[in-house]
BAZATOR-869067 format. One record per residue: residue in three letters; x, y, z of N, C-alpha, C in turn. Coordinates in steps of 0.001 Angstrom, whole numbers, padded with zeros to 6 digits, always signed. Example, Ala and Ser with C-alpha at 12.3 -4.5 7.8 and 13.67 -1.06 7.14 Angstrom:
2
ALA+013190-005690+007800+012300-004500+007800+013200-003300+007800SER+012850-002250+007080+013670-001060+007140+012900+000030+007870
END
This chain:
407
UNK-005193-032658-003168-004984-031383-002480-003508-031032-002496UNK-003198-029807-002906-001813-029344-002954-001511-028458-001756UNK-000254-028480-001332+000228-027603-000275+000893-026408-000959UNK+000287-025236-000887+000725-024073-001652+001178-022971-000707UNK+002348-022443-000963+002897-021323-000205+002910-020087-001094UNK+002383-018965-000587+002390-017693-001305+003264-016719-000530UNK+004290-016188-001180+005183-015208-000552+004967-013887-001278UNK+004479-012892-000558+004094-011640-001203+004542-010434-000388UNK+004628-009306-001077+004877-008042-000391+003554-007506+000164UNK+003633-006397+000902+002446-005874+001575+001779-004710+000875UNK+002228-004357-000333+001572-003277-001062+000142-003669-001397UNK-000763-002695-001381-002193-002978-001490-002535-003795-002721UNK-001964-003451-003882-002336-004117-005116-002028-005597-005109UNK-000757-005948-004878-000365-007355-004890-000954-008091-003694UNK-001123-007408-002562-001674-008065-001377-003139-008431-001591UNK-003948-007497-002082-005370-007783-002279-005591-008919-003265UNK-004852-008908-004369-005035-009971-005354-004481-011300-004839UNK-003400-011266-004069-002855-012502-003499-003826-013116-002494UNK-004450-012272-001676-005437-012775-000715-006640-013365-001429UNK-007101-012700-002497-008239-013233-003250-007888-014575-003885UNK-006680-014687-004421-006248-015955-005013-006140-017034-003943UNK-005596-016684-002774-005479-017654-001689-006845-018175-001267UNK-007824-017277-001170-009182-017695-000785-009766-018666-001800UNK-009538-018401-003081-010051-019301-004113-009368-020662-004052UNK-008078-020670-003778-007365-021940-003673-007848-022746-002460UNK-008093-022058-001348-008624-022735-000164-010003-023321-000471UNK-010848-022530-001126-012191-023012-001466-012152-024200-002429UNK-011062-024284-003201-010908-025405-004125-010332-026640-003442UNK-010064-026551-002135-009617-027705-001373-008129-027794-001127UNK-007379-026755-001480-005935-026781-001282-005562-026211+000087UNK-004419-026627+000568-003870-026053+001791-002988-024873+001384UNK-003291-023698+001932-002599-022474+001518-002029-021773+002738UNK-000788-021351+002605-000124-020568+003641+000463-019340+002981UNK+000316-018189+003608+000839-016943+003061+001919-016419+003988UNK+002980-015856+003393+004075-015298+004180+004524-013991+003554UNK+005033-013081+004392+005470-011781+003888+006493-011164+004830UNK+007476-010441+004264+008389-009678+005115+007822-008333+005550UNK+006626-008002+005080+005982-006740+005449+004980-006970+006578UNK+004663-005913+007364+003796-006076+008548+002314-006138+008184UNK+001862-007301+007705+000473-007443+007252-000267-008533+008017UNK+000286-008963+009162-000309-010078+009896-001761-009797+010282UNK-002049-008592+010755-003409-008254+011178-004380-008317+010013UNK-003967-007812+008855-004826-007831+007677-005136-009258+007250UNK-004104-010099+007193-004302-011480+006745-005127-012263+007760UNK-004967-011961+009043-005707-012689+010083-007213-012576+009876UNK-007663-011447+009336-009103-011262+009112-009648-012202+008047UNK-008789-012769+007216-009248-013671+006157-009286-015121+006606UNK-008607-015433+007720-008536-016811+008179-007465-017642+007497UNK-006692-017041+006606-005622-017756+005918-004408-017849+006843UNK-003771-019008+006860-002574-019176+007690-001483-018219+007211UNK-000757-017646+008164+000204-016604+007799+001451-016700+008656UNK+002591-016384+008027+003859-016296+008736+004519-014966+008420UNK+004926-014255+009464+005679-013013+009289+007147-013355+009082UNK+007723-012816+008032+009129-013026+007740+009926-011815+008201UNK+011170-012042+008520+012021-010937+008970+012239-009963+007820UNK+012004-008678+008028+012248-007694+006960+013722-007683+006583UNK+013982-007374+005307+015393-007290+004944+015968-005951+005412UNK+017277-005925+005522+017954-004720+005989+018642-003969+004873UNK+018159-004162+003640+018853-003577+002506+018769-002057+002491UNK+017623-001504+002869+017507-000037+002902+018524+000561+003872UNK+018649-000056+005037+019635+000413+006012+021051+000262+005455UNK+021296-000838+004753+022613-001041+004151+022932+000064+003152UNK+021971+000379+002256+022227+001418+001249+022494+002763+001921UNK+021725+003086+002971+021909+004378+003637+023284+004479+004296UNK+023655+003447+005015+024953+003480+005707+026103+003399+004709UNK+025913+002629+003648+026969+002488+002642+027237+003810+001937UNK+026178+004582+001716+026328+005847+001014+027072+006903+001805UNK+027263+006688+003101+027978+007660+003940+029497+007517+003821UNK+029956+006416+003257+031391+006183+003159+031974+006939+001959UNK+033224+007340+002023+033871+007980+000864+033866+007043-000342UNK+033699+007611-001533+033552+006815-002751+034754+005903-002966UNK+035970+006431-002864+037147+005614-003125+037290+004488-002115UNK+036913+004747-000865+036934+003677+000148+035909+002591-000199UNK+034787+003027-000723+033753+002064-001106+034226+001184-002261UNK+034925+001785-003239+035460+000998-004350+036460-000032-003832UNK+037333+000393-002950+038345-000500-002400+037711-001652-001626UNK+036604-001366-000934+035939-002374-000098+034781-003059-000825UNK+034796-003066-002139+033647-003552-002911+033269-004990-002552UNK+034242-005883-002433+033933-007287-002135+033233-007425-000789UNK+033752-006730+000204+033125-006799+001538+031735-006180+001524UNK+031580-005059+000826+030271-004397+000744+029244-005280+000046UNK+029666-005960-000999+028755-006859-001709+028275-007973-000785UNK+029180-008511+000008+028798-009561+000968+027828-009025+002006UNK+028047-007775+002452+027132-007163+003414+025741-006982+002808UNK+025693-006574+001547+024408-006414+000878+023656-007717+000775UNK+024346-008790+000422+023710-010107+000337+023200-010538+001697UNK+024001-010331+002729+023608-010753+004072+022375-010002+004563UNK+022151-008803+004042+021007-008002+004483+019682-008510+003924UNK+019704-009381+002924+018475-009841+002287+017681-010760+003206UNK+016372-010543+003209+015484-011276+004107+015476-012772+003835UNK+015554-013167+002580+015402-014588+002241+016460-015455+002894UNK+017629-014918+003144+018690-015712+003768+018299-016212+005151UNK+017439-015483+005831+017052-015845+007192+015697-016541+007255UNK+015030-016694+006121+013669-017236+006136+013471-018450+005248UNK+014301-018592+004233+013994-019585+003209+014073-021013+003741UNK+014982-021301+004649+015099-022671+005173+013842-023054+005948UNK+013363-022119+006772+012158-022425+007542+010945-022599+006634UNK+010829-021718+005638+009692-021820+004716+009763-023114+003917UNK+010964-023471+003495+011116-024709+002728+010734-025929+003560UNK+010907-025827+004872+010553-026938+005760+009048-027203+005775UNK+008260-026246+005272+006814-026454+005173+006462-027406+004030UNK+007453-027781+003227+007311-028739+002121+006198-028368+001151UNK+006224-027148+000610+005179-026773-000339+005310-027547-001654UNK+004171-027904-002239+004171-028506-003579+004402-027438-004647UNK+003985-026215-004323+004157-025095-005238+004330-023829-004412UNK+005305-023019-004783+005514-021737-004114+005272-020618-005124UNK+004367-019724-004787+004034-018580-005630+004668-017347-004991UNK+005563-016679-005737+006355-015600-005146+006179-014320-005945UNK+005924-013235-005245+005842-011902-005830+007101-011631-006653UNK+006908-011208-007888+008009-010941-008816+009069-010022-008224UNK+008661-009064-007388+009608-008088-006881+010348-008557-005624UNK+010036-009758-005147+010793-010352-004043+011868-011262-004636UNK+012825-010639-005307+013805-011395-006084+014637-012339-005225UNK+014962-011937-004010+015797-012815-003181+015090-014127-002875UNK+013756-014096-002710+013006-015326-002459+012897-016174-003717UNK+012647-015537-004860+012597-016285-006113+013892-017065-006315UNK+015020-016392-006169+016318-017021-006422+016616-018121-005409UNK+016335-017872-004144+016635-018856-003109+015791-020121-003276UNK+014506-019969-003581+013631-021138-003728+013951-021925-004992UNK+014151-021223-006106+014492-021932-007341+015845-022614-007196UNK+016808-021912-006585+018120-022497-006386+018095-023752-005527UNK+017137-023820-004594+017018-024987-003721+016221-026119-004365UNK+015761-025906-005608+015061-026963-006321+013571-027018-006106UNK+012990-025973-005539+011547-025966-005315+010797-025575-006592UNK+009570-026019-006677+008706-025676-007806+008142-024279-007547UNK+008482-023326-008426+008168-021911-008201+007454-021328-009419UNK+006445-020527-009160+005844-019657-010172+005907-018230-009641UNK+006096-017287-010540+006277-015885-010161+004961-015140-010376UNK+004575-014329-009387+003330-013563-009445+003610-012111-009827UNK+002743-011545-010652+002835-010116-010948+001439-009513-011040UNK+001249-008302-010488-000040-007624-010629-000148-006862-011942UNK+000936-006795-012728+000945-006004-013961+000313-006764-015127UNK+000089-006028-016202-000196-006649-017478+001144-007030-018113UNK+001158-007369-019401+002358-007919-020016+003556-006987-019856UNK+004614-007515-019246+005845-006757-019065+006968-007296-019948UNK+006641-008288-020777+007631-008870-021660+007652-008140-022996UNK+008827-008016-023548+008942-007402-024863+008371-008355-025900UNK+007429-007860-026684+006811-008674-027722+006353-007798-028867UNK+006257-008360-030034+005880-007593-031214+004476-007014-031044UNK+004369-005713-031213+003068-005049-031172+002548-004757-029785UNK+003341-005054-028725+002909-004796-027348+003782-003693-026760UNK+003234-002492-026552+004050-001384-026020+004545-001674-024612UNK+005662-001068-024269+006184-001180-022910+005203-000537-021929UNK+005185-001056-020706+004165-000664-019736+004234+000796-019299UNK+005357+001461-019489+005454+002858-019057+004959+003829-020123UNK+004549+003328-021289+004185+004209-022399+002680+004393-022501UNK+002272+005606-022832+000866+005907-023093+000632+005672-024581UNK+000335+004430-024913+000317+004030-026314-000419+002705-026441UNK-001098+002511-027555-001756+001235-027804-001824+000986-029300UNK-001914-000271-029698-001904-000601-031116-003013+000130-031877UNK-002609+000825-032951-003580+001520-033785-003989+002878-033286UNK-003420+003347-032155-003857+004638-031603-003424+005797-032498UNK-002264+005696-033106-001712+006708-034009-000496+006057-034652UNK+000372+006858-035254+001593+006265-035803+002432+005640-034696UNK+002285+006140-033447+003040+005559-032334+002595+004131-032020UNK+001383+003787-032473+000882+002435-032244+001234+001455-033339UNK+001988+001903-034355+002448+000998-035404+003534+000076-034854UNK+003628-001163-035351+004644-002095-034820+006060-001543-034843UNK+006438-000830-035908+007802-000304-035979+008044+000758-034912UNK+007001+001586-034637+007149+002631-033620+007202+002027-032220UNK+006410+000997-031987+006445+000307-030694+007816-000315-030475UNK+008363-000946-031507+009690-001549-031396+010757-000490-031125UNK+010640+000665-031786+011597+001746-031567+011538+002243-030122UNK+010317+002367-029584+010163+002804-028193+010774+001783-027231UNK+010629+000499-027542+011250-000541-026716+012768-000388-026716UNK+013343-000174-027917+014797-000037-028010+015291+001144-027174UNK+014529+002244-027215+014898+003416-026422+014855+003094-024937UNK+013807+002399-024498+013668+002031-023091+014831+001144-022635UNK+015166+000146-023449+016214-000783-023066+017586-000111-023058UNK+017815+000808-023983+019054+001584-023954+019144+002418-022681UNK+017988+002998-022298+017950+003768-021058+018240+002900-019838UNK+017717+001659-019832+017995+000747-018720+019486+000445-018623UNK+020108+000191-019771+021551-000101-019758+022342+001096-019253UNK+021968+002287-019698+022664+003493-019259+022508+003686-017758UNK+021296+003463-017233+021065+003625-015793+021867+002606-014992UNK+022015+001395-015545+022812+000396-014824+024254+000862-014659UNK+024825+001439-015719+026193+001950-015631+026277+003163-014705UNK+025283+004042-014800+025272+005204-013908+025187+004764-012445UNK+024328+003782-012177+024205+003274-010810+025518+002635-010352UNK+026165+001888-011228+027417+001226-010872+028468+002255-010465UNK+028516+003359-011221+029487+004403-010906+029119+005142-009624UNK+027846+005565-009520+027444+006369-008360+027478+005560-007072UNK+027270+004239-007176+027246+003381-005985+028556+002604-005818UNK+029580+003068-006505+030934+002525-006320+031000+001021-006499UNK+030303+000542-007534+030449-000858-007911+029546-001848-007229UNK+028709-001418-006306+027774-002338-005642+026360-001833-005890UNK+025621-002539-006730+024267-002144-007122+023284-003237-006735UNK+021996-002903-006880+020939-003874-006591+021083-005128-007460UNK+021229-005024-008794+021451-006247-009582+022714-007001-009171UNK+023767-006260-008802+024990-006924-008373+024805-007719-007095UNK+024082-007149-006145+023776-007867-004900+022967-009123-005209UNK+021990-008996-006101+021167-010158-006448+021977-011235-007151UNK+022903-010828-007999+023737-011829-008678+024599-012579-007678UNK+025148-011881-006700+025925-012548-005653+025027-013449-004802UNK+023822-012991-004518+022839-013795-003773+022496-015057-004558UNK+022369-014932-005877+022073-016093-006720+023191-017132-006626UNK+024432-016680-006657+025557-017619-006541+025510-018345-005196UNK+025163-017614-004175+025116-018211-002827+024106-019341-002743UNK+022990-019196-003491+021906-020180-003388+021828-021125-004585UNK+022832-021107-005455+022842-022037-006574+021807-021747-007645UNK+021403-020488-007746+020419-020074-008752+021143-019764-010060UNK+020689-020350-011171+021333-020172-012475+020971-018793-013041UNK+021715-017794-012623+021409-016401-012945+021383-016166-014450UNK+022404-016583-015151+022475-016323-016586+021368-017036-017347UNK+020934-018164-016876+019868-018917-017538+018503-018272-017335UNK+018233-017819-016117+016876-017394-015767+016625-015893-015905UNK+017660-015082-015794+017465-013635-015712+017649-012995-017089UNK+016722-012106-017436+016811-011385-018709+016436-009927-018464UNK+017390-008985-018612+017081-007568-018390+016385-006898-019573UNK+016228-007625-020694+015705-007016-021917+014185-007051-021997UNK+013570-006748-020861+012119-006623-020765+011829-005367-019948UNK+010561-005125-019632+010206-003867-018996+010644-003741-017538UNK+010457-004752-016686+010719-004537-015254+012173-004163-014979UNK+012349-003342-013962+013669-003018-013449+013883-003829-012161UNK+014952-004638-012047+016046-004712-013016+015864-005739-014121UNK+015005-006776-013916+014934-007842-014916+013670-008673-014711UNK+013492-009640-015622+012363-010560-015593+012917-011986-015632UNK+012044-012963-015336+012425-014377-015350+011630-015101-016444UNK+011999-014960-017712+011163-015510-018784+011100-017035-018826UNK+012026-017720-018159+012008-019185-018164+011170-019768-017022UNK+010758-018927-016079+009908-019397-014989+008439-019127-015326UNK+007523-019951-014817+006101-019645-015015+005772-018271-014423UNK+005094-017450-015213+004739-016094-014796+003226-015992-014737UNK+002694-015706-013549+001243-015673-013325+000806-014218-013166UNK+000059-013727-014135-000515-012386-014053-001815-012465-013252UNK-001920-011652-012219-003109-011666-011366-004204-010765-011944UNK-004287-010735-013253-005243-009900-013977-005865-010716-015102UNK-006976-010230-015699-007654-011003-016741-007015-010829-018115UNK-006974-011901-018869-006485-011848-020243-007340-010913-021090UNK-008628-010805-020782-009534-009968-021573-009170-008489-021521UNK-008348-008078-020559-007938-006679-020446-006628-006416-021192UNK-006036-007449-021733-004719-007350-022359-004825-006878-023811UNK-003707-006396-024356-003601-006165-025790-003550-007521-026498UNK-004062-007597-027721-003982-008872-028449-002530-009209-028815UNK-002071-010379-028393-000762-010884-028764-000688-012347-028365UNK+000366-012999-028759+000565-014405-028418+001607-014506-027313UNK+001172-014664-026072+002145-014746-024977+002875-016086-025005UNK+004062-016135-024408+004777-017417-024287+003952-018430-023501UNK+004255-019698-023699+003507-020755-023032+003675-020776-021532UNK+004694-020083-021021+004935-020050-019575+004191-018911-018882UNK+003371-018155-019638+002659-016992-019094+001184-017334-018915UNK+000640-016988-017746-000753-017307-017422-001452-016070-016859UNK-002730-015911-017207-003567-014828-016667-004688-015475-015862UNK-004839-015095-014593-005786-015775-013709-006836-014829-013122UNK-006852-013561-013530-007798-012598-012974-009128-012620-013695UNK-010073-011756-013286-009897-010805-012183-010010-011477-010813UNK-009213-010994-009883-009217-011522-008526-009731-010425-007598UNK-011036-010422-007382-011691-009374-006603-012464-010018-005468UNK-012193-009590-004271-012902-010079-003083-013696-008913-002502UNK-014994-008969-002615-015833-007854-002156-015775-007667-000646UNK-015344-008701+000079-015275-008622+001543-013844-008569+002050UNK-012927-008070+001225-011528-008070+001632-011324-007158+002848UNK-010308-007473+003641-010079-006690+004869-009606-005279+004577UNK-009901-004388+005517-009488-002993+005378-007993-002864+005644UNK-007326-002059+004820-005907-001791+005022-005699-000543+005868UNK-006692+000334+005891-006655+001555+006688-008043+001772+007283UNK-008214+002906+007960-009536+003268+008433-009877+002635+009766UNK-011105+002954+010225-011559+002434+011502-013040+002122+011414UNK-013590+001624+012505-014993+001214+012509-015921+002405+012263UNK-015543+003574+012785-016390+004760+012599-016475+005143+011116UNK-015325+005126+010446-015323+005462+009030-016089+004450+008211UNK-015943+003158+008551-016678+002113+007830-018178+002267+008018UNK-018598+002618+009240-020028+002817+009497-020559+004042+008751UNK-019752+005094+008688-020178+006302+007957-020324+006012+006463UNK-019419+005209+005922-019519+004831+004514-020761+003981+004272UNK-021032+003056+005189-022218+002205+005044-023492+003048+005031UNK-023589+004012+005951-024774+004877+005982-024908+005668+004682UNK-023799+006180+004208-023840+006970+002980-024335+006137+001811UNK-023801+004919+001660-024186+004077+000524-025616+003575+000647UNK-026044+003278+001880-027394+002725+002073-028474+003792+001983UNK-028148+005032+002352-029177+006068+002447-029127+007090+001312UNK-028200+006954+000395-028045+007960-000655-029232+007958-001612UNK-029443+009110-002220-030472+009272-003233-029955+008673-004536UNK-030500+007538-004950-029969+006821-006102-030301+007498-007423UNK-031070+008575-007384-031282+009338-008625-030098+010266-008907UNK-029216+010432-007927-028030+011267-008101-026841+010380-008476UNK-026192+010633-009599-025046+009809-009995-023938+009860-008939UNK-023362+008701-008649-022286+008596-007675-020966+008358-008403UNK-019994+009212-008145-018676+009105-008750-017702+008602-007692UNK-017114+007437-007929-016069+006915-007050-014731+007477-007509UNK-013936+007969-006563-012634+008559-006889-011560+007769-006169UNK-010625+007206-006938-009544+006388-006385-008230+006902-006940UNK-007436+007542-006092-006199+008173-006554-004946+007510-006011UNK-005094+006364-005358-003930+005602-004941-003339+006071-003632UNK-002433+005231-003106-001821+005508-001808-000372+005959-001917UNK+000156+006045-003140+001565+006410-003321+001781+007898-003462UNK+000712+008661-003590+000853+010059-003989+000176+010988-002993UNK+000803+011168-001833+000166+011984-000793+000022+013446-001179UNK+000919+013979-002004+000870+015392-002365+000061+015568-003648UNK-001243+015721-003477-002137+015868-004622-003082+017049-004426UNK-002696+017984-003562-003629+019035-003153-004133+019853-004335UNK-003245+020162-005291-003676+021001-006411-004701+020264-007268UNK-004438+019001-007560-005391+018224-008363-006683+017983-007588UNK-006579+017711-006287-007780+017529-005472-008625+018802-005450UNK-007961+019949-005453-008698+021208-005506-009514+021329-006776UNK-008944+020901-007902-009701+020939-009154-010866+019950-009127UNK-010645+018772-008525-011745+017815-008420-012873+018363-007543UNK-012510+019001-006444-013536+019590-005582-014349+020624-006352UNK-013697+021415-007191-014398+022420-007979-015356+021770-008979UNK-014996+020565-009469-015903+019837-010371-017240+019593-009694UNK-017197+019214-008421-018445+018909-007721-019206+020174-007352UNK-018521+021292-007291-019247+022560-007155-019939+022921-008475UNK-019272+022626-009566-019869+022900-010882-021006+021942-011214UNK-020967+020750-010638-021996+019735-010899-022644+019339-009570UNK-023501+020188-009005-024089+019898-007687-025034+018706-007684UNK-025400+018198-008863-026275+017020-008907-025497+015715-008809UNK-024162+015797-008784-023329+014615-008626-022957+014423-007167UNK-022723+013172-006779-022144+012846-005482-020804+012166-005718UNK-019848+012407-004820-018536+011798-004941-018068+011191-003639UNK-017298+010101-003738-016703+009433-002578-015229+009215-002877UNK-014368+009578-001923-012933+009452-002135-012226+009053-000851UNK-011272+008116-000957-010402+007762+000160-009140+008605+000106UNK-008740+009188+001235-007655+010167+001249-006501+009812+002175UNK-006598+008714+002900-005516+008364+003809-005656+009027+005169UNK-004635+008905+006004-004709+009359+007398-005015+010843+007576UNK-004686+011689+006599-004927+013136+006740-006253+013553+006120UNK-007186+012624+006011-008415+012884+005267-009226+014051+005840UNK-009209+014236+007159-010011+015315+007738-009517+016683+007262UNK-008210+016883+007288-007671+018165+006848-007857+018363+005350UNK-007598+017313+004582-007672+017426+003127-009087+017712+002664UNK-010071+017077+003296-011455+017202+002830-012204+018367+003473UNK-011547+019133+004325-012254+020200+005048-012839+021261+004114UNK-012231+021447+002943-012742+022442+002008-013605+021882+000898UNK-013943+020604+000989-014752+019981-000061-016194+020480+000003UNK-016890+020530-001141-018333+020804-001108-019080+019632-000483UNK-020330+019870-000093-021087+018857+000648-021336+017589-000164UNK-021308+017685-001500-021591+016499-002318-020340+015692-002667UNK-019180+016044-002066-017967+015255-002211-017508+014846-000816UNK-017620+013559-000505-017321+013069+000841-015960+012396+000873UNK-015128+012809+001837-013814+012219+002017-013802+011229+003163UNK-012983+010174+003020-012808+009146+004036-011320+008843+004150UNK-010936+008240+005273-009559+007772+005371-009334+006627+004383UNK-010281+005705+004354-010186+004536+003475-011596+004125+003101UNK-011780+003658+001882-013082+003140+001468-012895+001738+000895UNK-013898+000905+001096-013921-000413+000471-014266-000223-000999UNK-013271-000391-001851-013476-000100-003267-014575-000958-003893UNK-014606-002282-003663-015697-003073-004247-017083-002621-003772UNK-017206-002246-002493-018512-001813-001991-018958-000517-002666UNK-018035+000413-002822-018384+001681-003470-018664+001463-004944UNK-017845+000653-005611-018046+000407-007038-019394-000253-007312UNK-019871-001070-006372-021166-001731-006556-022307-000727-006600UNK-022094+000468-006031-023138+001500-006005-022853+002647-006975UNK-021646+002713-007514-021218+003882-008281-021741+003848-009714UNK-021664+005014-010347-022055+005156-011755-020856+005413-012662UNK-019734+005843-012094-018513+006088-012851-017354+006173-011872UNK-016128+006067-012404-014927+006093-011572-013922+007075-012157UNK-013364+007919-011287-012171+008696-011623-011012+008031-010895UNK-009956+007670-011630-008855+006965-010967-007507+007389-011523UNK-006451+006878-010865-005079+007284-011136-004353+006347-012091UNK-005023+005312-012553-004388+004378-013462-003826+003142-012801UNK-004164+002909-011532-003733+001677-010876-004394+000469-011520UNK-003639-000596-011743-004164-001737-012481-005337-002400-011769UNK-005261-002568-010441-006369-003233-009748-007636-002386-009772UNK-007480-001074-009582-008644-000191-009647-009285-000259-011023UNK-008467-000229-012054-008974-000248-013420-009721-001555-013715UNK-009139-002662-013342-009768-003956-013591-011041-004113-012765UNK-011013-003650-011518-012213-003748-010688-013343-002892-011257UNK-013029-001675-011692-014058-000825-012293-014641-001480-013533UNK-013787-002067-014368-014270-002754-015570-015148-003943-015200UNK-014776-004659-014135-015549-005820-013707-016941-005429-013229UNK-017062-004215-012696-018373-003712-012258-019100-002967-013383UNK-018510-002923-014566-019159-002290-015713-019203-000780-015633UNK-018235-000159-014949-018257+001285-014735-017402+002012-015760UNK-017923+003075-016374-017082+003915-017230-016034+004626-016382UNK-014865+004865-016987-013738+005396-016224-013185+006669-016846UNK-012659+007513-015982-011924+008703-016375-010597+008647-015632UNK-009488+008504-016374-008179+008288-015764-007352+009558-015776UNK-006820+009897-014612-005855+010986-014465-004621+010394-013793UNK-003689+009954-014610-002558+009211-014090-001314+010084-013972UNK-000543+009919-012884+000761+010582-012790+001828+009884-013618UNK+001469+008756-014251+002397+008085-015151+003504+007317-014473UNK+003287+006893-013241+004313+006168-012497+004209+004673-012799UNK+005366+004031-012896+005455+002579-013101+004608+002142-014301UNK+003600+001293-014077+002837+000710-015189+001544+001467-015495UNK+001357+002650-014920+000052+003313-015020-000306+003725-016449UNK+000671+004205-017219+000372+004556-018598-000046+003314-019394UNK+000631+002205-019148+000255+000973-019840-001126+000493-019456UNK-001494+000688-018196-002820+000282-017739-003919+001098-018409UNK-003784+002428-018399-004851+003251-018989-004848+003140-020504UNK-003708+002794-021096-003695+002541-022538-004577+001341-022871UNK-004531+000303-022061-005397-000853-022272-006856-000486-022032UNK-007095+000349-021032-008450+000840-020786-009006+001544-022021UNK-008205+002444-022612-008647+003170-023796-008808+002240-024990UNK-007869+001300-025162-007927+000375-026296-009229-000414-026290UNK-009676-000833-025132-010897-001638-025026-012160-000781-024912UNK-012027+000534-025022-013192+001409-024987-013863+001490-023632UNK-013084+001388-022568-013646+001357-021218-013624+002703-020517UNK-012948+003693-021113-012884+004985-020442-012070+005992-021215UNK-011965+007190-020623-011232+008306-021212-009974+008585-020410UNK-008966+009127-021078-007727+009517-020415-007644+011034-020401UNK-007595+011627-019203-007466+013070-019067-006026+013484-018871UNK-005791+014789-018906-004463+015345-018664-004423+015854-017234UNK-003730+015156-016375-003705+015462-014948-003145+016852-014679UNK-002204+017291-015491-001549+018572-015255-002322+019759-015834UNK-003091+019533-016893-003662+020646-017625-005184+020767-017560UNK-005908+019680-017365-007371+019744-017452-007950+020622-016346UNK-008775+021544-016746-009442+022444-015805-010642+021739-015187UNK-011208+022285-014114-012439+021708-013560-013548+021619-014600UNK-013638+022617-015475-014668+022589-016515-014442+021420-017474UNK-013184+021179-017842-012884+020064-018737-013177+018722-018078UNK-012807+018597-016809-013090+017341-016089-014599+017113-016001UNK-015349+018178-015704-016806+018054-015634-017386+017633-016973UNK-016864+018183-018061-017347+017805-019389-017025+016345-019711UNK-015877+015877-019257-015541+014465-019464-016526+013582-018697UNK-016883+013983-017486-017882+013207-016742-019253+013237-017428UNK-019598+014378-017999-020854+014472-018751-020864+013490-019907UNK-019699+013364-020537-019578+012464-021684-019806+011014-021282
END
């Protein structure tokens, strides 16, 4: 039995997959403890997994207050400002206590860089977790922000993929210099480099900016993708890269919503007419301003009155759904696995967990992605494997969306 510590952020994607992985490790006989600087204690408590709340970092407050100072004063005070930025990081106040738990293995969210550096610097055995598909630069594997896949067109040729990578990396270098100038010499990578020195982390050895993630990746550390290899583009990943998905828990705790909404969803799923196709709609939690696109989706269900739709809309769901037709039901939050188990198709925004879950339930997909972060790369893999269609979020009319659903 191993003593395993998981340090994760509270975003829905990484949190849901981390909880599912923790449950599997517990069922396999390991001792598992989860910790986070985000306020997720109530959510984790519902799973029965041991949990520790970590002190949130104060970096956002530091950036806001730092930006109020005159630029030339900030340049002059660069050394002091850099020290203040390092001191604001959460890991400085939590890593000693967490290390005292004597974990045999610590699994840390890739984007919690201060924890990765502090634990590795202290000599702990660490693997890095990511909810994304391949973010490493490799021959024939497009960067995650691109709507492209091998063989899709001339853009899918190896030379074109390599050219797109070079453009992306040049853009990253340019942004680093722009940030250095606009932030008067104290940037996020600079704070992390100073933090690495403080904790004895071999920054030059472990950090490589020449991959997709901003600011960098850790190619020398074990990298655990919380997604299935079967959803990936064909390539030969490095030996330090592992795919452990799909990680789907049908009984995962609710992140939003209330008992009334859950009961209403249960009645809808249990009592619905199963001769009517059910369309699950998942548009993510990062994009609250979607009224124009939601209006077009509502019109789709007016054009197709024989379809039923279910969509989670967040805290403003009552106002947003007030103009929906009767066959499109809005909720604050829906249990995605429960709805997918009853659905016939999915319209989604290109989120990796939604895409993988829909594929796991054998559901055809129609993707309307805003193209943020890894979403283009996710739907490109969906299209490559023949799992769904990619629509144009800005241009497709209700008639076009309805025709795609017919298809």
